[in-house]
C-alpha positions as CSV (number, residue, x, y, z in Angstrom):
1,M,41.8,-6.2,6.4
2,R,38.5,-7.0,4.6
3,H,35.5,-5.2,6.1
4,P,32.1,-7.0,6.5
5,S,29.3,-5.7,4.2
6,L,26.8,-3.2,5.5
7,N,24.0,-5.6,5.0
8,K,25.6,-8.1,7.3
9,L,26.2,-5.5,10.0
10,R,22.5,-4.3,9.7
11,A,21.3,-7.9,10.0
12,F,23.5,-8.4,13.1
13,D,22.3,-5.1,14.6
14,A,18.6,-6.0,14.1
15,A,19.1,-9.5,15.5
16,A,21.0,-8.1,18.5
17,R,18.3,-5.6,19.3
18,H,15.4,-8.0,19.0
19,L,17.3,-11.2,20.1
20,N,15.1,-12.9,17.5
21,F,15.8,-13.6,13.9
22,R,12.1,-13.5,13.0
23,L,11.5,-10.0,14.4
24,A,14.7,-8.8,12.8
25,A,13.6,-10.1,9.5
26,E,10.2,-8.3,9.8
27,E,12.1,-5.0,10.5
28,L,14.4,-5.4,7.5
29,N,11.7,-6.8,5.2
30,L,13.7,-10.0,4.6
31,T,13.1,-13.6,5.3
32,Q,14.1,-15.1,8.6
33,G,16.5,-17.4,6.8
34,A,18.2,-14.5,5.0
35,V,18.9,-12.7,8.3
36,A,20.2,-15.9,9.9
37,Q,22.4,-16.5,6.9
38,Q,23.8,-12.9,7.0
39,V,24.7,-13.3,10.7
40,R,26.3,-16.7,10.1
41,A,28.4,-15.2,7.3
42,L,29.5,-12.4,9.5
43,E,30.5,-14.8,12.3
44,D,32.6,-16.7,9.8
45,E,34.3,-13.6,8.5
46,L,35.1,-12.4,12.0
47,G,36.0,-15.8,13.4
48,V,33.8,-15.0,16.4
49,Q,30.5,-16.5,17.6
50,L,28.1,-13.5,18.1
51,F,25.0,-15.3,19.3
52,D,24.1,-18.3,21.5
53,R,21.2,-19.9,19.7
54,L,18.6,-20.7,22.4
55,P,15.3,-22.7,22.1
56,R,13.3,-19.4,22.5
57,G,15.5,-16.8,20.9
58,L,19.1,-15.6,20.9
59,A,21.6,-14.3,23.4
60,L,24.6,-12.1,22.7
61,T,27.9,-13.7,23.5
62,G,30.4,-11.7,25.7
63,P,32.5,-10.4,22.8
64,A,29.4,-9.5,20.8
65,E,28.0,-7.1,23.4
66,G,30.7,-4.5,23.1
67,F,30.9,-5.2,19.3
68,H,27.1,-4.4,19.0
69,A,27.4,-1.1,20.8
70,Q,30.1,0.0,18.4
71,V,28.2,-1.2,15.4
72,R,25.0,0.6,16.5
73,R,26.9,3.8,16.9
74,G,28.4,3.4,13.4
75,L,25.1,2.7,11.8
76,D,23.5,5.7,13.5
77,E,26.2,7.9,12.1
78,I,25.6,6.4,8.6
79,D,21.9,7.0,8.9
80,R,22.4,10.6,10.0
81,A,24.7,11.2,7.1
82,I,22.2,9.8,4.6
83,I,19.4,11.9,6.0
84,D,21.6,15.1,6.0
85,I,22.7,14.7,2.4
86,S,19.2,13.7,1.2
87,Q,17.5,16.6,3.0
88,Q,18.0,18.7,-0.1
89,V,15.2,16.9,-1.9
90,P,12.8,15.2,0.6
91,R,11.5,11.9,-0.8
92,I,8.2,10.6,0.6
93,T,7.1,7.0,-0.4
94,L,3.4,6.4,-0.6
95,S,2.2,2.7,-0.7
96,L,-1.3,2.2,-2.2
97,P,-3.3,-0.4,-4.2
98,P,-2.4,-0.6,-7.9
99,S,-5.9,0.3,-9.2
100,F,-6.2,3.2,-6.8
101,A,-2.7,4.4,-8.0
102,A,-3.7,4.1,-11.7
103,Q,-7.2,5.6,-11.5
104,W,-7.1,8.1,-8.7
105,L,-3.5,9.1,-8.0
106,V,-1.8,9.4,-11.4
107,P,-4.3,11.9,-12.9
108,R,-3.8,14.2,-9.9
109,L,0.0,13.9,-9.6
110,P,0.9,16.8,-12.0
111,G,-1.1,19.3,-9.9
112,F,0.7,18.2,-6.7
113,L,4.1,18.2,-8.2
114,D,3.6,21.7,-9.8
115,K,2.8,23.1,-6.3
116,N,5.6,21.2,-4.6
117,P,8.7,21.3,-6.8
118,G,11.1,20.6,-4.0
119,L,9.4,17.3,-3.0
120,D,9.9,13.9,-4.5
121,L,6.8,11.7,-4.2
122,A,7.5,8.0,-4.9
123,T,4.7,5.6,-5.2
124,L,4.7,1.9,-4.4
125,A,1.7,0.3,-6.1
126,T,1.1,-3.0,-4.4
127,E,-1.5,-5.1,-2.6
128,R,1.0,-5.9,0.1
129,L,0.4,-4.0,3.4
130,A,3.2,-1.6,4.4
131,T,4.7,-2.4,7.8
132,F,6.6,1.0,8.2
133,K,9.4,-1.1,9.7
134,G,12.4,-1.1,7.3
135,D,10.3,-1.1,4.1
136,G,10.9,2.6,3.4
137,V,7.2,3.5,3.3
138,D,6.2,6.8,4.8
139,L,2.4,6.8,4.1
140,A,0.0,4.2,2.9
141,I,-3.6,4.0,1.6
142,R,-5.4,0.9,2.8
143,I,-8.7,-0.6,2.2
144,G,-10.3,-1.8,5.5
145,T,-12.0,-0.9,8.7
146,P,-10.2,0.8,11.6
147,P,-8.6,0.7,14.0
148,F,-5.1,0.1,12.5
149,P,-3.0,-0.7,15.6
150,G,0.0,1.5,16.1
151,L,-0.9,3.8,13.2
152,K,-2.7,7.2,12.8
153,S,-5.4,7.0,10.2
154,H,-7.8,9.2,8.3
155,F,-11.0,7.9,6.7
156,L,-11.0,9.1,3.1
157,A,-14.0,7.5,1.3
158,P,-16.3,4.5,1.6
159,I,-16.2,1.5,-0.8
160,R,-19.4,2.0,-2.8
161,L,-19.6,-0.3,-5.8
162,V,-21.0,0.6,-9.2
163,A,-21.6,-1.5,-12.2
164,V,-20.3,0.4,-15.3
165,A,-20.0,-0.1,-19.0
166,S,-19.3,1.8,-22.1
167,P,-22.1,3.9,-23.7
168,M,-21.5,2.0,-26.9
169,L,-22.9,-1.0,-25.1
170,T,-25.5,0.5,-22.9
171,G,-27.2,2.8,-25.4
172,N,-30.1,4.5,-23.6
173,W,-30.3,2.1,-20.7
174,K,-30.8,3.8,-17.4
175,T,-29.6,3.0,-13.8
176,I,-31.4,-0.1,-12.4
177,E,-32.3,-0.8,-8.8
178,N,-31.8,-4.6,-8.8
179,I,-28.5,-5.9,-10.0
180,Q,-30.3,-9.1,-11.1
181,D,-31.8,-6.9,-13.9
182,M,-28.4,-6.3,-15.3
183,P,-28.3,-6.5,-19.1
184,H,-27.0,-9.8,-20.5
185,L,-23.5,-8.7,-21.3
186,R,-20.1,-10.1,-20.5
187,I,-19.1,-9.7,-16.8
188,L,-15.6,-8.3,-16.2
189,L,-14.1,-9.9,-13.0
190,D,-11.1,-8.7,-11.1
191,S,-9.1,-10.1,-8.2
192,H,-11.7,-8.9,-5.6
193,T,-14.9,-10.7,-4.9
194,S,-17.3,-7.8,-5.5
195,W,-19.7,-9.7,-7.7
196,E,-20.0,-12.6,-5.2
197,E,-20.5,-10.1,-2.3
198,V,-23.3,-8.3,-4.2
199,L,-25.0,-11.3,-5.6
200,G,-24.6,-13.6,-2.7
201,T,-26.0,-17.0,-3.6
202,E,-27.9,-15.6,-6.6
203,L,-26.7,-16.2,-10.1
204,L,-26.8,-14.1,-13.2
205,P,-28.5,-15.7,-16.3
206,E,-26.7,-18.6,-17.8
207,D,-26.1,-16.8,-21.1
208,V,-23.8,-14.3,-19.4
209,T,-20.0,-14.8,-20.1
210,Y,-17.1,-13.8,-18.0
211,L,-13.7,-12.2,-18.5
212,S,-11.2,-12.1,-15.6
213,F,-8.4,-9.6,-14.8
214,S,-5.9,-9.4,-12.0
215,H,-6.7,-5.7,-11.1
216,S,-9.7,-3.5,-11.0
217,S,-7.9,-1.0,-13.2
218,L,-7.7,-3.6,-16.0
219,A,-11.4,-4.4,-15.7
220,I,-12.1,-0.7,-15.9
221,N,-10.0,-0.4,-19.1
222,A,-11.9,-3.3,-20.6
223,A,-15.2,-1.7,-19.8
224,L,-14.0,1.5,-21.5
225,E,-13.2,-0.6,-24.6
226,G,-16.8,-1.9,-24.6
227,Q,-15.9,-5.5,-23.5
228,G,-18.5,-5.8,-20.8
229,I,-19.7,-4.7,-17.3
230,A,-17.2,-4.0,-14.5
231,L,-18.3,-3.8,-10.8
232,V,-15.8,-1.5,-9.1
233,P,-15.6,1.1,-6.4
234,E,-17.2,4.3,-7.6
235,L,-14.1,6.3,-6.5
236,L,-12.1,4.6,-9.2
237,V,-14.4,5.7,-12.0
238,Q,-15.5,9.1,-11.0
239,R,-13.7,10.8,-13.9
240,Q,-15.1,8.4,-16.5
241,L,-18.6,8.8,-15.2
242,T,-18.3,12.5,-15.2
243,N,-17.0,12.8,-18.7
244,G,-19.4,10.2,-20.1
245,A,-16.8,7.6,-21.0
246,L,-18.6,5.1,-18.8
247,T,-22.3,4.7,-17.9
248,C,-23.5,3.6,-14.4
249,L,-26.0,0.8,-14.7
250,W,-26.3,0.0,-11.0
251,R,-25.1,1.7,-7.8
252,Q,-24.8,0.0,-4.4
253,P,-27.2,1.4,-1.8
254,D,-25.7,3.8,0.7
255,Q,-23.8,1.9,3.5
256,G,-24.8,4.4,6.2
257,T,-22.2,5.0,8.9
258,S,-19.9,2.1,7.9
259,T,-16.2,3.0,8.2
260,R,-15.0,0.4,5.8
261,G,-13.3,2.1,2.9
262,Y,-10.1,3.9,1.9
263,H,-7.9,5.1,4.8
264,L,-4.7,7.1,4.9
265,V,-2.4,5.5,7.5
266,Y,1.0,6.3,8.8
267,P,3.2,6.1,12.0
268,E,2.5,8.7,14.6
269,N,6.0,10.0,14.7
270,P,8.0,10.4,11.4
271,V,11.6,9.3,11.4
272,R,12.4,11.8,8.6
273,F,11.0,14.5,6.4
274,G,8.1,15.3,8.8
275,E,7.2,18.6,7.1
276,A,7.3,17.0,3.6
277,R,5.2,14.1,4.8
278,Q,2.6,16.5,6.2
279,K,2.3,18.2,2.8
280,V,1.4,14.9,1.2
281,I,-1.1,14.2,4.0
282,D,-2.7,17.6,3.6
283,W,-2.9,17.3,-0.1
284,I,-4.6,13.8,-0.1
285,C,-7.1,15.0,2.5
286,R,-7.9,18.1,0.5
287,E,-8.5,16.0,-2.6
288,F,-11.1,14.1,-0.7
289,G,-12.7,17.3,0.7
290,K,-11.3,16.5,4.1
291,D,-9.3,18.8,6.4
292,W,-7.6,17.6,9.6
293,P,-5.1,19.4,11.8
294,A,-1.5,18.4,11.5
């Protein structure tokens, strides 16, 4: 007898628990159509209708109720077996914005790995928000303002913008107070709207040219190469400002008590590797000069 694939059984299990293809798709990080297709294929293989499709959701058919209970037990056993065998090398997945990963995390990773040789830290550099529901993410760094519903969060640092350029362009120029007094150099844009937020309806002189990039990290690299002025979060260029690779031309005024910024977020209760996850949390907090209880 040919056995159905594990993907089809997981799709059926999620749909049976939620009685809704959309919610099942969110849990599995799939499209609603993909989940419905998997369930339909499973029904065809088994020759049994598993759900009654209702106007406002799904209902398990009689034969499907007992089948789901057995499938759920089987999937639990598989999940436990996977956790048991992978406990030898705990793997924590950290989701974070690409530019934050490139400019802040990567330079610090060797120090963390040297002190934690028995832990595998995987990074997922993406602008997409982690759901912590079937996406395999254990921790995430988000840019925003709390609260983050259903998640525990730690405020790491504010978003404070700085205009930076290479010393080969700036020469002896010093920090200016009014961004309108920015030297007439090429402006390096990224996917964020930082320049628009700072300038508002004001415009830079007409002789200023622009160069656009998809990520702040690319704009920073262009600034390092002397291609123009980048307006980016100060956190991302701390090393370059300290070692003199970049010069700060303008710094955004202090935002006071604003809680908009970088936050470390994660579910309250870990499904796996709780001790390993806490090590990563503690390390990130220490790197920001923070210290919270477990």
